[in-house]
DRENROPA-858136 format. One record per residue: residue in three letters; x, y, z of N, C-alpha, C in turn; residue number from 1. Coordinates in Angstrom, 3 decimals, always signed. Layout:
N
<node res="ALA" n_c1="X" n_c2="Y" n_c3="Z" ca_c1="X" ca_c2="Y" ca_c3="Z" c_c1="X" c_c2="Y" c_c3="Z" n="NUM"/>
...
END
This chain:
80
<node res="UNK" n_c1="+1.801" n_c2="-6.701" n_c3="+32.341" ca_c1="+0.704" ca_c2="-7.253" ca_c3="+31.337" c_c1="+1.474" c_c2="-6.978" c_c3="+29.884" n="1"/>
<node res="UNK" n_c1="+1.206" n_c2="-8.017" n_c3="+29.271" ca_c1="+1.991" ca_c2="-7.645" ca_c3="+27.828" c_c1="+1.294" c_c2="-6.717" c_c3="+26.902" n="2"/>
<node res="UNK" n_c1="+1.471" n_c2="-6.084" n_c3="+26.192" ca_c1="+0.992" ca_c2="-5.458" ca_c3="+25.324" c_c1="+0.621" c_c2="-5.924" c_c3="+23.790" n="3"/>
<node res="UNK" n_c1="-0.507" n_c2="-5.816" n_c3="+23.341" ca_c1="-0.983" ca_c2="-6.404" ca_c3="+21.854" c_c1="-1.154" c_c2="-5.007" c_c3="+21.029" n="4"/>
<node res="UNK" n_c1="-1.026" n_c2="-5.519" n_c3="+19.812" ca_c1="-1.393" ca_c2="-4.348" ca_c3="+18.737" c_c1="-2.367" c_c2="-5.063" c_c3="+17.850" n="5"/>
<node res="UNK" n_c1="-3.406" n_c2="-4.320" n_c3="+17.605" ca_c1="-4.309" ca_c2="-4.939" ca_c3="+16.372" c_c1="-4.643" c_c2="-4.046" c_c3="+15.326" n="6"/>
<node res="UNK" n_c1="-3.945" n_c2="-4.622" n_c3="+13.987" ca_c1="-3.711" ca_c2="-3.840" ca_c3="+12.944" c_c1="-4.808" c_c2="-4.100" c_c3="+11.997" n="7"/>
<node res="UNK" n_c1="-5.615" n_c2="-3.271" n_c3="+11.276" ca_c1="-6.492" ca_c2="-3.858" ca_c3="+10.348" c_c1="-6.104" c_c2="-3.609" c_c3="+8.710" n="8"/>
<node res="UNK" n_c1="-6.299" n_c2="-4.223" n_c3="+7.807" ca_c1="-6.315" ca_c2="-4.228" ca_c3="+6.518" c_c1="-7.353" c_c2="-4.502" c_c3="+5.894" n="9"/>
<node res="UNK" n_c1="-7.817" n_c2="-3.418" n_c3="+4.918" ca_c1="-8.953" ca_c2="-3.908" ca_c3="+3.766" c_c1="-8.692" c_c2="-3.139" c_c3="+2.674" n="10"/>
<node res="UNK" n_c1="-7.582" n_c2="-3.412" n_c3="+1.913" ca_c1="-6.704" ca_c2="-2.548" ca_c3="+1.041" c_c1="-6.115" c_c2="-1.577" c_c3="+1.464" n="11"/>
<node res="UNK" n_c1="-6.227" n_c2="-0.932" n_c3="+2.727" ca_c1="-5.409" ca_c2="-0.011" ca_c3="+3.365" c_c1="-5.041" c_c2="-0.743" c_c3="+4.862" n="12"/>
<node res="UNK" n_c1="-3.655" n_c2="-0.572" n_c3="+4.765" ca_c1="-3.028" ca_c2="-1.067" ca_c3="+6.309" c_c1="-3.273" c_c2="-0.120" c_c3="+7.116" n="13"/>
<node res="UNK" n_c1="-3.924" n_c2="-0.336" n_c3="+8.220" ca_c1="-4.234" ca_c2="+0.498" ca_c3="+9.360" c_c1="-3.484" c_c2="+0.265" c_c3="+10.578" n="14"/>
<node res="UNK" n_c1="-2.043" n_c2="+0.365" n_c3="+10.971" ca_c1="-1.701" ca_c2="+0.141" ca_c3="+12.037" c_c1="-1.925" c_c2="+0.856" c_c3="+13.441" n="15"/>
<node res="UNK" n_c1="-2.132" n_c2="-0.349" n_c3="+14.495" ca_c1="-2.353" ca_c2="+0.341" ca_c3="+15.773" c_c1="-1.051" c_c2="+0.893" c_c3="+16.405" n="16"/>
<node res="UNK" n_c1="-1.050" n_c2="+1.960" n_c3="+17.016" ca_c1="+0.414" ca_c2="+2.464" ca_c3="+17.424" c_c1="+0.333" c_c2="+2.642" c_c3="+19.014" n="17"/>
<node res="UNK" n_c1="-1.226" n_c2="+2.398" n_c3="+19.187" ca_c1="-1.523" ca_c2="+2.523" ca_c3="+20.902" c_c1="-1.251" c_c2="+1.392" c_c3="+21.553" n="18"/>
<node res="UNK" n_c1="-1.719" n_c2="+0.212" n_c3="+21.116" ca_c1="-1.887" ca_c2="-1.180" ca_c3="+21.738" c_c1="-2.665" c_c2="-1.216" c_c3="+22.964" n="19"/>
<node res="UNK" n_c1="-2.913" n_c2="-2.423" n_c3="+23.306" ca_c1="-3.864" ca_c2="-2.705" ca_c3="+24.518" c_c1="-3.222" c_c2="-3.758" c_c3="+25.383" n="20"/>
<node res="UNK" n_c1="-3.288" n_c2="-3.598" n_c3="+26.692" ca_c1="-2.829" ca_c2="-4.567" ca_c3="+27.755" c_c1="-3.542" c_c2="-5.813" c_c3="+27.715" n="21"/>
<node res="UNK" n_c1="-3.060" n_c2="-6.914" n_c3="+27.712" ca_c1="-3.810" ca_c2="-8.124" ca_c3="+27.780" c_c1="-3.257" c_c2="-9.277" c_c3="+28.512" n="22"/>
<node res="UNK" n_c1="-3.855" n_c2="-9.947" n_c3="+29.137" ca_c1="-3.447" ca_c2="-11.009" ca_c3="+29.986" c_c1="-2.297" c_c2="-11.998" c_c3="+29.216" n="23"/>
<node res="UNK" n_c1="-2.602" n_c2="-12.514" n_c3="+27.906" ca_c1="-1.813" ca_c2="-13.269" ca_c3="+27.267" c_c1="-2.232" c_c2="-13.464" c_c3="+25.956" n="24"/>
<node res="UNK" n_c1="-1.648" n_c2="-14.342" n_c3="+25.386" ca_c1="-1.854" ca_c2="-14.532" ca_c3="+23.805" c_c1="-3.220" c_c2="-14.878" c_c3="+23.474" n="25"/>
<node res="UNK" n_c1="-3.764" n_c2="-15.925" n_c3="+24.489" ca_c1="-5.263" ca_c2="-16.304" ca_c3="+24.259" c_c1="-6.109" c_c2="-15.255" c_c3="+24.357" n="26"/>
<node res="UNK" n_c1="-5.932" n_c2="-14.298" n_c3="+25.188" ca_c1="-6.926" ca_c2="-13.488" ca_c3="+25.283" c_c1="-6.889" c_c2="-12.340" c_c3="+24.189" n="27"/>
<node res="UNK" n_c1="-5.604" n_c2="-12.336" n_c3="+23.458" ca_c1="-5.421" ca_c2="-11.329" ca_c3="+22.336" c_c1="-6.419" c_c2="-11.940" c_c3="+21.264" n="28"/>
<node res="UNK" n_c1="-6.000" n_c2="-13.387" n_c3="+21.251" ca_c1="-6.843" ca_c2="-14.177" ca_c3="+20.332" c_c1="-8.351" c_c2="-13.816" c_c3="+20.154" n="29"/>
<node res="UNK" n_c1="-8.818" n_c2="-13.631" n_c3="+21.509" ca_c1="-10.373" ca_c2="-13.672" ca_c3="+21.503" c_c1="-10.685" c_c2="-12.104" c_c3="+21.205" n="30"/>
<node res="UNK" n_c1="-9.829" n_c2="-11.172" n_c3="+21.572" ca_c1="-10.079" ca_c2="-9.670" ca_c3="+21.705" c_c1="-10.109" c_c2="-9.617" c_c3="+20.006" n="31"/>
<node res="UNK" n_c1="-9.157" n_c2="-10.337" n_c3="+19.170" ca_c1="-9.122" ca_c2="-10.009" ca_c3="+17.775" c_c1="-10.259" c_c2="-10.424" c_c3="+17.036" n="32"/>
<node res="UNK" n_c1="-10.949" n_c2="-11.411" n_c3="+17.290" ca_c1="-12.240" ca_c2="-11.885" ca_c3="+16.706" c_c1="-13.426" c_c2="-11.137" c_c3="+17.314" n="33"/>
<node res="UNK" n_c1="-13.501" n_c2="-10.762" n_c3="+18.574" ca_c1="-14.617" ca_c2="-9.846" ca_c3="+18.920" c_c1="-14.323" c_c2="-8.482" c_c3="+18.195" n="34"/>
<node res="UNK" n_c1="-12.975" n_c2="-7.982" n_c3="+17.889" ca_c1="-12.843" ca_c2="-6.630" ca_c3="+17.224" c_c1="-13.286" c_c2="-6.801" c_c3="+15.720" n="35"/>
<node res="UNK" n_c1="-12.741" n_c2="-7.855" n_c3="+15.179" ca_c1="-13.180" ca_c2="-7.984" ca_c3="+13.730" c_c1="-14.777" c_c2="-7.930" c_c3="+13.561" n="36"/>
<node res="UNK" n_c1="-15.443" n_c2="-8.734" n_c3="+14.292" ca_c1="-16.894" ca_c2="-8.650" ca_c3="+14.449" c_c1="-17.600" c_c2="-7.448" c_c3="+14.621" n="37"/>
<node res="UNK" n_c1="-17.126" n_c2="-6.863" n_c3="+15.787" ca_c1="-17.543" ca_c2="-5.365" ca_c3="+15.918" c_c1="-17.346" c_c2="-4.501" c_c3="+14.933" n="38"/>
<node res="UNK" n_c1="-16.171" n_c2="-4.315" n_c3="+14.313" ca_c1="-15.815" ca_c2="-3.666" ca_c3="+13.034" c_c1="-16.829" c_c2="-3.994" c_c3="+11.946" n="39"/>
<node res="UNK" n_c1="-17.017" n_c2="-5.203" n_c3="+11.870" ca_c1="-17.898" ca_c2="-5.670" ca_c3="+10.548" c_c1="-19.190" c_c2="-5.372" c_c3="+10.805" n="40"/>
<node res="UNK" n_c1="-19.560" n_c2="-5.563" n_c3="+12.020" ca_c1="-21.084" ca_c2="-5.116" ca_c3="+12.170" c_c1="-21.324" c_c2="-3.530" c_c3="+11.990" n="41"/>
<node res="UNK" n_c1="-20.178" n_c2="-2.829" n_c3="+12.478" ca_c1="-20.340" ca_c2="-1.324" ca_c3="+11.842" c_c1="-20.167" c_c2="-0.966" c_c3="+10.616" n="42"/>
<node res="UNK" n_c1="-19.454" n_c2="-1.516" n_c3="+9.805" ca_c1="-19.021" ca_c2="-1.452" ca_c3="+8.544" c_c1="-19.159" c_c2="-2.688" c_c3="+7.754" n="43"/>
<node res="UNK" n_c1="-20.450" n_c2="-3.118" n_c3="+7.434" ca_c1="-20.502" ca_c2="-4.210" ca_c3="+6.677" c_c1="-20.368" c_c2="-4.190" c_c3="+5.404" n="44"/>
<node res="UNK" n_c1="-20.350" n_c2="-3.391" n_c3="+4.573" ca_c1="-20.043" ca_c2="-2.884" ca_c3="+3.387" c_c1="-18.386" c_c2="-3.019" c_c3="+2.784" n="45"/>
<node res="UNK" n_c1="-17.666" n_c2="-2.968" n_c3="+3.891" ca_c1="-16.255" ca_c2="-3.081" ca_c3="+3.381" c_c1="-15.847" c_c2="-4.451" c_c3="+3.003" n="46"/>
<node res="UNK" n_c1="-16.541" n_c2="-5.537" n_c3="+3.217" ca_c1="-16.117" ca_c2="-6.654" ca_c3="+2.406" c_c1="-17.146" c_c2="-7.010" c_c3="+1.503" n="47"/>
<node res="UNK" n_c1="-16.828" n_c2="-7.206" n_c3="+0.365" ca_c1="-17.797" ca_c2="-7.830" ca_c3="-1.009" c_c1="-16.814" c_c2="-8.937" c_c3="-1.418" n="48"/>
<node res="UNK" n_c1="-17.666" n_c2="-9.454" n_c3="-2.268" ca_c1="-16.912" ca_c2="-10.700" ca_c3="-3.115" c_c1="-15.702" c_c2="-10.592" c_c3="-3.686" n="49"/>
<node res="UNK" n_c1="-14.595" n_c2="-11.568" n_c3="-3.222" ca_c1="-13.358" ca_c2="-11.419" ca_c3="-3.919" c_c1="-12.587" c_c2="-10.495" c_c3="-2.959" n="50"/>
<node res="UNK" n_c1="-12.981" n_c2="-9.625" n_c3="-1.914" ca_c1="-12.228" ca_c2="-8.958" ca_c3="-1.126" c_c1="-11.977" c_c2="-9.492" c_c3="+0.170" n="51"/>
<node res="UNK" n_c1="-11.243" n_c2="-9.040" n_c3="+1.039" ca_c1="-11.071" ca_c2="-9.594" ca_c3="+2.460" c_c1="-10.792" c_c2="-8.382" c_c3="+3.386" n="52"/>
<node res="UNK" n_c1="-11.086" n_c2="-8.788" n_c3="+4.716" ca_c1="-10.614" ca_c2="-7.894" ca_c3="+5.609" c_c1="-9.755" c_c2="-8.639" c_c3="+6.829" n="53"/>
<node res="UNK" n_c1="-8.804" n_c2="-7.889" n_c3="+7.188" ca_c1="-8.354" ca_c2="-8.604" ca_c3="+8.352" c_c1="-7.669" c_c2="-8.112" c_c3="+9.804" n="54"/>
<node res="UNK" n_c1="-7.389" n_c2="-8.773" n_c3="+10.586" ca_c1="-6.930" ca_c2="-7.956" ca_c3="+11.881" c_c1="-5.901" c_c2="-8.828" c_c3="+12.112" n="55"/>
<node res="UNK" n_c1="-4.538" n_c2="-8.242" n_c3="+12.193" ca_c1="-3.492" ca_c2="-9.039" ca_c3="+12.517" c_c1="-3.414" c_c2="-8.615" c_c3="+14.022" n="56"/>
<node res="UNK" n_c1="-2.700" n_c2="-9.304" n_c3="+15.025" ca_c1="-2.173" ca_c2="-9.100" ca_c3="+16.268" c_c1="-0.842" c_c2="-9.383" c_c3="+16.311" n="57"/>
<node res="UNK" n_c1="-0.168" n_c2="-8.222" n_c3="+16.930" ca_c1="+1.431" ca_c2="-8.310" ca_c3="+16.968" c_c1="+1.529" c_c2="-7.850" c_c3="+18.368" n="58"/>
<node res="UNK" n_c1="+2.738" n_c2="-8.532" n_c3="+18.742" ca_c1="+3.168" ca_c2="-8.122" ca_c3="+20.248" c_c1="+4.125" c_c2="-7.045" c_c3="+20.265" n="59"/>
<node res="UNK" n_c1="+4.861" n_c2="-6.851" n_c3="+21.359" ca_c1="+5.501" ca_c2="-5.764" ca_c3="+21.482" c_c1="+6.893" c_c2="-5.790" c_c3="+21.037" n="60"/>
<node res="UNK" n_c1="+7.245" n_c2="-6.961" n_c3="+20.317" ca_c1="+8.447" ca_c2="-7.037" ca_c3="+19.451" c_c1="+8.089" c_c2="-6.709" c_c3="+17.908" n="61"/>
<node res="UNK" n_c1="+6.873" n_c2="-6.518" n_c3="+17.722" ca_c1="+6.338" ca_c2="-6.536" ca_c3="+16.357" c_c1="+6.174" c_c2="-7.888" c_c3="+15.570" n="62"/>
<node res="UNK" n_c1="+6.129" n_c2="-9.017" n_c3="+16.472" ca_c1="+6.010" ca_c2="-10.358" ca_c3="+15.877" c_c1="+4.452" c_c2="-10.558" c_c3="+15.804" n="63"/>
<node res="UNK" n_c1="+3.916" n_c2="-10.873" n_c3="+14.429" ca_c1="+2.578" ca_c2="-11.032" ca_c3="+14.399" c_c1="+2.227" c_c2="-12.484" c_c3="+15.034" n="64"/>
<node res="UNK" n_c1="+1.127" n_c2="-12.641" n_c3="+15.728" ca_c1="+0.945" ca_c2="-13.756" ca_c3="+16.322" c_c1="-0.193" c_c2="-14.696" c_c3="+15.666" n="65"/>
<node res="UNK" n_c1="-1.073" n_c2="-13.657" n_c3="+15.362" ca_c1="-2.044" ca_c2="-14.454" ca_c3="+14.559" c_c1="-2.990" c_c2="-13.313" c_c3="+13.640" n="66"/>
<node res="UNK" n_c1="-3.752" n_c2="-13.921" n_c3="+12.475" ca_c1="-4.438" ca_c2="-12.941" ca_c3="+11.714" c_c1="-5.879" c_c2="-13.429" c_c3="+11.633" n="67"/>
<node res="UNK" n_c1="-6.773" n_c2="-12.652" n_c3="+11.939" ca_c1="-8.054" ca_c2="-13.197" ca_c3="+11.467" c_c1="-8.558" c_c2="-12.454" c_c3="+10.033" n="68"/>
<node res="UNK" n_c1="-8.973" n_c2="-13.254" n_c3="+9.386" ca_c1="-9.514" ca_c2="-13.092" ca_c3="+7.774" c_c1="-10.755" c_c2="-13.265" c_c3="+7.629" n="69"/>
<node res="UNK" n_c1="-11.341" n_c2="-12.337" n_c3="+7.142" ca_c1="-12.813" ca_c2="-12.284" ca_c3="+6.773" c_c1="-12.758" c_c2="-12.080" c_c3="+5.381" n="70"/>
<node res="UNK" n_c1="-13.516" n_c2="-13.200" n_c3="+4.485" ca_c1="-13.484" ca_c2="-13.413" ca_c3="+3.038" c_c1="-15.091" c_c2="-13.427" c_c3="+2.919" n="71"/>
<node res="UNK" n_c1="-15.422" n_c2="-13.010" n_c3="+1.570" ca_c1="-16.837" ca_c2="-13.369" ca_c3="+0.945" c_c1="-16.317" c_c2="-14.014" c_c3="-0.582" n="72"/>
<node res="UNK" n_c1="-16.914" n_c2="-15.066" n_c3="-0.773" ca_c1="-17.092" ca_c2="-15.858" ca_c3="-1.839" c_c1="-18.465" c_c2="-15.846" c_c3="-2.405" n="73"/>
<node res="UNK" n_c1="-18.542" n_c2="-15.603" n_c3="-3.545" ca_c1="-19.940" ca_c2="-15.631" ca_c3="-4.179" c_c1="-19.902" c_c2="-16.946" c_c3="-5.230" n="74"/>
<node res="UNK" n_c1="-20.496" n_c2="-18.138" n_c3="-4.801" ca_c1="-20.558" ca_c2="-19.047" ca_c3="-5.778" c_c1="-20.991" c_c2="-18.931" c_c3="-7.297" n="75"/>
<node res="UNK" n_c1="-21.502" n_c2="-17.670" n_c3="-7.443" ca_c1="-22.040" ca_c2="-17.279" ca_c3="-8.520" c_c1="-21.113" c_c2="-16.642" c_c3="-9.803" n="76"/>
<node res="UNK" n_c1="-20.163" n_c2="-16.087" n_c3="-9.270" ca_c1="-19.295" ca_c2="-15.543" ca_c3="-9.916" c_c1="-18.214" c_c2="-16.270" c_c3="-10.600" n="77"/>
<node res="UNK" n_c1="-17.832" n_c2="-16.429" n_c3="-11.654" ca_c1="-16.978" ca_c2="-17.238" ca_c3="-12.692" c_c1="-15.624" c_c2="-17.005" c_c3="-12.195" n="78"/>
<node res="UNK" n_c1="-14.906" n_c2="-18.146" n_c3="-12.192" ca_c1="-13.448" ca_c2="-18.110" ca_c3="-11.790" c_c1="-13.368" c_c2="-18.324" c_c3="-10.293" n="79"/>
<node res="UNK" n_c1="-14.384" n_c2="-18.492" n_c3="-9.545" ca_c1="-14.127" ca_c2="-18.703" ca_c3="-7.953" c_c1="-14.170" c_c2="-19.964" c_c3="-7.687" n="80"/>
END
């Protein structure tokens, strides 16, 4: 089974050094979305207007396969 690494970024990069064995890239994509949702549920204050939270998935060769990005846009803020 291939190993995938889930790195988070919210002003600070937090690299996954352990990784997770998953069946394939499709399962890694699903797990990245679930992980992002779970993390935001537990830490809802980390994303505010103009900021972003991301989860990048990389393979064992350190190739980034996809990135899940969550942003908040406040239409009341000027310049947005």
